[in-house]
C-alpha positions as CSV (number, residue, x, y, z in Angstrom):
1,X,-0.1,0.3,0.0
2,X,1.5,2.9,-1.4
3,X,1.8,6.2,1.5
4,X,1.7,10.2,0.9
5,X,5.1,12.0,2.0
6,X,6.5,14.9,2.1
7,X,10.4,15.4,1.8
8,X,12.2,18.5,2.5
9,X,15.6,19.0,2.5
10,X,18.3,21.3,2.5
11,X,21.8,21.6,-0.2
12,X,24.4,23.2,0.2
13,X,24.9,26.8,-1.1
14,X,28.2,27.2,-2.9
15,X,27.4,24.5,-5.2
16,X,26.9,25.6,-9.1
17,X,23.6,25.2,-11.1
18,X,24.1,22.5,-12.7
19,X,25.3,20.6,-9.1
20,X,22.3,21.4,-7.2
21,X,20.4,20.5,-10.4
22,X,21.7,17.1,-10.1
23,X,21.1,16.6,-6.3
24,X,17.1,17.1,-7.0
25,X,17.4,14.4,-9.8
26,X,19.6,12.2,-7.4
27,X,16.8,12.1,-4.2
28,X,14.1,12.7,-7.5
29,X,15.3,9.1,-9.3
30,X,16.2,7.7,-6.3
31,X,12.5,7.2,-5.1
32,X,11.5,6.1,-8.7
33,X,14.2,3.7,-8.4
34,X,12.7,2.1,-5.0
35,X,8.7,1.7,-7.0
36,X,7.5,5.7,-5.2
37,X,6.2,8.8,-7.2
38,X,7.2,11.9,-7.4
39,X,4.1,13.9,-7.8
40,X,5.3,17.5,-6.8
41,X,8.9,19.3,-6.9
42,X,9.0,22.7,-5.6
43,X,12.4,24.2,-5.4
44,X,12.2,27.2,-2.4
45,X,15.5,28.4,-3.8
46,X,18.5,30.1,-1.2
47,X,17.2,31.1,2.0
48,X,18.7,32.6,5.3
49,X,19.1,29.8,8.0
50,X,17.6,30.9,10.8
51,X,20.5,29.8,12.8
52,X,23.8,29.1,11.4
53,X,24.6,25.4,10.9
54,X,27.9,23.9,10.4
55,X,29.5,27.4,9.8
56,X,26.9,27.6,7.2
57,X,24.2,30.6,7.1
58,X,22.5,30.1,3.6
59,X,21.3,27.0,1.5
60,X,19.4,25.9,-0.9
61,X,15.6,24.8,-0.1
62,X,13.3,22.3,-2.3
63,X,9.7,20.5,-1.5
64,X,9.1,16.8,-2.7
65,X,5.9,14.9,-2.4
66,X,5.4,12.0,-3.1
67,X,3.7,8.3,-2.4
68,X,5.6,5.3,-2.4
69,X,5.6,1.8,0.6
70,X,6.8,2.2,4.2
71,X,10.2,0.7,3.2
72,X,11.3,4.3,0.9
73,X,11.4,6.9,3.3
74,X,14.2,5.0,5.8
75,X,16.1,4.5,2.3
76,X,16.0,7.9,1.4
77,X,17.1,9.3,4.9
78,X,19.8,6.4,4.9
79,X,21.1,8.2,1.7
80,X,20.9,11.8,2.2
81,X,23.0,11.5,5.1
82,X,25.9,10.2,3.6
83,X,25.7,13.0,1.0
84,X,27.9,15.6,2.4
85,X,26.1,18.3,0.3
86,X,22.7,17.8,1.6
87,X,22.8,20.0,5.2
88,X,19.4,18.5,6.5
89,X,16.3,16.7,6.0
90,X,12.7,15.7,7.4
91,X,10.4,13.2,5.7
92,X,7.0,13.4,6.7
93,X,3.6,11.4,6.4
94,X,0.9,13.5,4.9
């Protein structure tokens, strides 16, 4: 049974446009390769943090809505945690 999820993640701000887009595409493709479907990709762009994170003050925010089995969010979260270009991520069940 597929559930609806929302994924908000922050990419390091110092990356080039191509690298930033590659990160967005990477996780969209990952969700689809695991049997999910991305229904919305909303790129919020570069924004200032409310507080400093690892000596950074800005990041590139991206919001995904997707449908997938219950095992997919754990794998997406695992992949994001080992990627140095992802500052923070949060997956919530809608």
